[in-house]
C-alpha positions, -999 to +999 in steps of 0.1 A: -621+797-314-584+795-320-577+796-357-540+791-361-509+778-344-497+814-340-529+823-321-525+792-300-489+801-291-499+837-281-527+824-259-504+799-242-481+828-234-510+849-220-521+819-199-486+817-185-487+854-176-521+849-158-509+819-140-480+839-125-505+857-103-518+832-077-551+850-072-561+844-108-561+807-101-582+805-070-601+837-066-632+843-088-630+880-078-595+884-092-590+905-123-576+877-145-597+847-132-624+848-159-598+855-187-577+826-175-606+802-175-619+812-209-585+810-225-579+776-209-611+763-223-602+776-258-568+759-256-583+726-244-607+726-274-579+735-298-555+708-284-583+682-286-586+688-323-550+696-333-528+679-307-548+648-295-532+626-269-529+591-282-538+562-260-508+543-246-498+511-263-488+480-245-457+466-261 
């Protein structure tokens, strides 16, 4: 669970680092694959609570 905006920012930075290695994205055997997926899930949960996307309005 991400507890603060500071933690959120640090995790986003780490995700960007992990994404810079293509194997981490597609290869379950890659060193960063599991970490990337776990951190991505944490960020998704945090964003759903603290940065929800509002439905579009038709004006």
